[in-house]
GULO-130389 format. One line per 4 residues: their letters; for each residue x, y, z of C-alpha. Coordinates in steps of 0.02 Angstrom, whole numbers, plus 50000, padded with zeros to 5 digits. Layout:
# GULO-130389
a	X Y Z  ...
//
This chain:
# GULO-130389
mmqv	54330 55696 55279  54154 55646 55227  54037 55526 55315  53929 55428 55194
agpl	53771 55335 55247  53662 55235 55131  53481 55277 55087  53338 55204 55188
kpvn	53245 55142 55034  53295 55056 54870  53393 55162 54748  53286 55215 54600
isii	53371 55345 54492  53420 55398 54316  53597 55461 54294  53680 55548 54146
lsgs	53864 55505 54161  54000 55617 54092  54089 55559 53934  54226 55430 53935
ksis	54390 55506 53993  54489 55384 53884  54393 55428 53725  54388 55615 53765
nrll	54576 55630 53791  54619 55534 53633  54500 55637 53527  54567 55800 53598
lldh	54745 55750 53558  54704 55699 53380  54597 55853 53350  54740 55962 53413
qfqr	54863 55885 53291  54747 55894 53142  54680 56068 53179  54497 56026 53153
gshf	54421 56126 53296  54288 55993 53321  54147 56002 53447  54129 55851 53559
qnis	53964 55829 53650  53965 55746 53822  54152 55769 53839  54226 55709 54003
ssdd	54212 55831 54148  54356 55746 54239  54506 55842 54306  54617 55739 54189
tlll	54524 55802 54036  54517 55982 54099  54705 55976 54131  54735 55908 53956
qkal	54628 56046 53877  54724 56176 53975  54891 56100 53920  54840 56093 53737
alik	54788 56276 53741  54957 56321 53817  55049 56220 53685  54949 56299 53544
nnrs	54993 56476 53594  55173 56457 53651  55340 56383 53601  55404 56360 53778
aiid	55314 56315 53939  55317 56216 54101  55168 56098 54098  55110 56023 54263
iqha	54982 55884 54239  54969 55847 54427  54901 55669 54452  54848 55638 54271
gsdl	54945 55486 54214  54872 55470 54039  54901 55657 54011  55085 55637 54052
rflt	55108 55489 53935  55011 55568 53791  55094 55738 53810  55268 55662 53819
alls	55237 55598 53642  55146 55753 53579  55278 55875 53641  55413 55771 53555
vtdg	55337 55819 53386  55289 55998 53434  55414 56136 53398  55475 56214 53559
ewvl	55562 56190 53726  55451 56105 53854  55461 56045 54034  55332 55913 54080
tgse	55303 55874 54263  55171 55819 54387  55132 55783 54568  55250 55695 54689
rmqq	55163 55529 54653  55174 55560 54464  55361 55584 54482  55367 55407 54555
rpvg	55277 55328 54408  55396 55259 54275  55399 55329 54099  55567 55261 54040
elve	55499 55133 53916  55402 55269 53824  55547 55393 53827  55668 55263 53758
alqt	55547 55221 53618  55527 55404 53572  55715 55431 53577  55738 55284 53459
lgas	55616 55369 53340  55721 55529 53347  55648 55628 53493  55753 55741 53606
iqyl	55704 55706 53788  55804 55726 53948  55767 55675 54128  55781 55824 54244
ektg	55795 55721 54402  55785 55532 54417  55819 55428 54261  55661 55344 54199
fppl	55542 55463 54287  55468 55638 54265  55500 55783 54260  55557 55785 54078
kitg	55638 55916 53968  55577 55895 53790  55645 55985 53637  55508 55959 53509
gkis	55519 55954 53320  55502 55838 53172  55556 55660 53209  55586 55520 53086
ggei	55480 55377 53151  55505 55203 53080  55504 55032 53163  55526 55002 53350
eidg	55489 54872 53482  55404 54911 53648  55356 54805 53796  55167 54789 53791
giss	55163 54722 53968  55202 54885 54058  55068 55011 54008  54946 55020 53863
qfvs	54959 55209 53878  55139 55201 53815  55078 55112 53659  54931 55231 53635
alll	55044 55383 53657  55154 55323 53513  55005 55280 53404  54924 55450 53431
ispv	55075 55542 53356  55117 55410 53226  55031 55497 53078  55145 55649 53092
lqkg	55307 55548 53100  55402 55566 52937  55410 55378 52908  55251 55334 52999
ltli	55264 55198 53130  55284 55011 53137  55259 54959 53317  55308 54784 53374
lknk	55230 54737 53542  55335 54621 53651  55272 54510 53793  55092 54492 53850
vvsr	54998 54652 53813  54903 54731 53959  54741 54830 53937  54732 54784 53753
pyid	54557 54860 53730  54631 55033 53763  54753 55007 53618  54608 54947 53510
mtia	54514 55106 53559  54660 55214 53501  54668 55121 53334  54481 55141 53308
llke	54491 55328 53338  54639 55346 53220  54532 55264 53087  54393 55390 53125
fnlt	54516 55521 53066  54535 55426 52901  54710 55367 52945  54780 55203 52877
vtee	54812 55077 53015  54847 54892 52992  54871 54754 53120  54949 54582 53107
knvi	54970 54484 53268  55083 54593 53378  55130 54720 53242  55036 54884 53216
kvva	55076 54994 53066  55019 55174 53041  55052 55260 52875  55123 55436 52886
fkqp	55003 55574 52837  55082 55671 52694  54966 55820 52666  54985 55984 52762
lgrf	54893 55957 52924  54789 56115 52904  54710 56042 52747  54662 55878 52829
npkp	54476 55867 52869  54466 56058 52883  54283 56059 52938  54249 56037 53124
verr	54163 55876 53172  54012 55856 53287  54030 55697 53388  53943 55632 53544
iesd	54062 55544 53663  53996 55388 53748  53977 55399 53937  54113 55327 54047
wssa	54094 55140 54086  54221 55155 54227  54105 55279 54313  53959 55162 54279
sywy	54046 55027 54383  54003 55116 54547  53818 55115 54502  53829 54929 54463
sica	53901 54907 54637  53762 55011 54715  53631 54911 54621  53708 54746 54678
lspe	53708 54803 54861  53536 54885 54862  53392 54758 54853  53248 54806 54738
sris	53350 54947 54661  53330 55007 54481  53458 55123 54400  53464 55198 54224
lsfl	53627 55259 54148  53623 55364 53989  53734 55363 53835  53812 55190 53855
nans	53824 55067 53711  53828 54878 53704  53961 54887 53566  54079 55002 53658
lqad	54261 55044 53627  54289 55046 53815  54369 54900 53906  54255 54921 54057
avlp	54102 54881 53951  54128 54704 54018  54029 54760 54171  53861 54687 54115
flfn	53942 54515 54100  54034 54524 54266  53889 54592 54367  53766 54472 54290
eigv	53855 54344 54399  53866 54459 54550  53685 54515 54554  53637 54646 54424
etvf	53529 54620 54271  53573 54737 54126  53454 54789 53987  53509 54899 53840
kdnv	53376 55016 53769  53437 55134 53634  53575 55234 53722  53516 55191 53898
velk	53572 55050 54011  53444 54992 54139  53508 54902 54293  53400 54792 54405
hrrp	53452 54710 54568  53438 54522 54592  53521 54386 54694  53701 54339 54651
like	53722 54181 54547  53891 54134 54621  53979 54111 54788  54155 54130 54716
lkyd	54225 54237 54576  54386 54209 54480  54426 54337 54346  54576 54402 54249
ftnc	54575 54593 54243  54721 54611 54122  54608 54701 53998  54506 54803 54122
pdia	54607 54842 54280  54512 55003 54320  54359 54908 54382  54453 54781 54488
qtva	54432 54884 54648  54245 54903 54623  54221 54717 54591  54330 54670 54740
vtcf	54234 54780 54863  54064 54728 54795  54103 54543 54808  54169 54565 54984
algi	54007 54651 55038  53904 54511 54959  54005 54373 55043  54077 54314 54876
ktel	54253 54244 54887  54364 54319 54751  54524 54280 54658  54567 54429 54549
tglk	54718 54414 54434  54798 54517 54295  54826 54665 54413  55006 54704 54365
tlki	54970 54884 54316  54883 54925 54481  55054 54939 54564  55095 55097 54465
ketd	54929 55190 54471  54887 55340 54582  54939 55227 54725  54987 55044 54739
riva	54806 54989 54724  54839 54808 54771  54915 54857 54939  54783 54992 54966
lkte	54641 54867 54936  54718 54744 55059  54742 54878 55193  54567 54949 55181
lekf	54469 54787 55159  54555 54715 55313  54480 54858 55415  54309 54785 55375
gaiv	54361 54609 55426  54412 54531 55261  54555 54405 55247  54661 54468 55102
nvte	54813 54390 55019  54905 54479 54880  55046 54455 54756  55122 54578 54633
tsin	54984 54536 54509  54836 54465 54607  54724 54481 54758  54625 54347 54850
itpf	54485 54400 54967  54393 54290 55091  54248 54387 55171  54211 54259 55309
getp	54061 54209 55205  53973 54365 55266  53813 54428 55187  53773 54614 55186
taln	53658 54586 55335  53796 54505 55437  53920 54640 55387  53794 54772 55441
qrss	53768 54689 55611  53954 54669 55643  53988 54852 55600  53832 54925 55682
neii	53929 55012 55820  54084 55058 55721  54109 55184 55581  54267 55137 55488
qlet	54381 55270 55414  54437 55242 55236  54602 55312 55175  54598 55358 54990
yndh	54785 55378 54952  54752 55519 54826  54661 55388 54722  54489 55429 54653
rmam	54445 55245 54626  54478 55201 54809  54349 55329 54865  54217 55280 54737
sfap	54237 55092 54746  54218 55090 54936  54076 55217 54948  53941 55087 54907
lalv	53987 54995 55068  53882 55128 55155  53734 55025 55095  53783 54878 55207
tkai	53865 54963 55355  53803 55098 55473  53908 55225 55380  54085 55249 55315
nich	54205 55395 55340  54302 55437 55182  54461 55541 55192  54492 55671 55057
pevv	54328 55645 54962  54382 55777 54835  54493 55648 54749  54342 55595 54645
nksy	54366 55754 54540  54501 55664 54444  54374 55562 54346  54196 55590 54412
pnfw	54172 55764 54489  53984 55742 54511  53999 55577 54605  53949 55640 54777
qdlk	53808 55748 54709  53741 55598 54613  53749 55492 54771  53654 55627 54866
tagf	53521 55629 54730  53509 55440 54747  53466 55458 54931  53636 55439 55015
nlnl	53666 55549 55168  53829 55646 55154  53904 55738 55302  54065 55837 55281
hp	54182 55845 55432  54079 55726 55542
//
């Protein structure tokens, strides 16, 4: 457990965030397939990316292996597809929670394309036995309303399918910007991708892969906007604060680059200067926020907690995918926010939070004699989205603080540098 207390003066700091996990993992997978040996600057330091690098090295040097990706959901989805087109006998598994996260829609799509995949335990869930090899490809339909990672997994292997891929997306697509990111990165590799409404076509790559773009590429990966969200929260809750974040772009491929727009309403002014984002605290412009997070669910927790602390009533919708993340994030948010006195109502896809109209000052006074213990549920975003509450309460005790390693290993060190007081095992 770690006790976190806020700094005694405004936060004034410059932070260099690690590269986007979403971009890093996609580039690593493409580079692996096309044998370029590229060098990526500012690659993500997250556990998910380190696990993927380890898995890719294992795949490169073997024709049979058990691959355990632990809690890394995107790794499991992407590797399910990659191993289907990689010669060998593979077992793909993960943590207990990962074995509860459905993968059936992706497996069925791959089987339709010609892949050989078996469930080793419960149908529709990992662990998986995959016999990899050449698969035909062609035209398939997939439900776009379950997980954008299923769609991206198929797109990432589409160039090596014998017939390429025509992907028809059914139903309302969730997290569409992540699919757009995958398409943009495919095009960076000079692959032919076309889109028309809900149909995405990728032309099969016909040349021997070893002859495709044989020279390594030097590429700087943009910093992670999801990680930036916690600094937006800190800026909103710390009067007179100024925070600089490096290597973030206004025209980003990342869905969470909507943060400047959202927090402009909540109380943070954003200025872009070259590759640096400068954040400045100011008063919130609103007393109530309604927003659809269908395209950017990863920042919903941060926005929810920040608005609660500012006394802003919230109605957050488009949260369908939060039910199948590291934990059921909708239920986890409700449980933990209620500890701080919020009134929270949830559905399968939404959360409504009434913070009693409290301001940070009132919240601080009410909690002055109580240090609340936050459960993190093996979820990195629960720990990081609630940590800024230490700015408006006496302190907060956070269980299993190490969960942040999944996406932002330097989070606690960066908070310490910003003036937060951290005490392990209080």
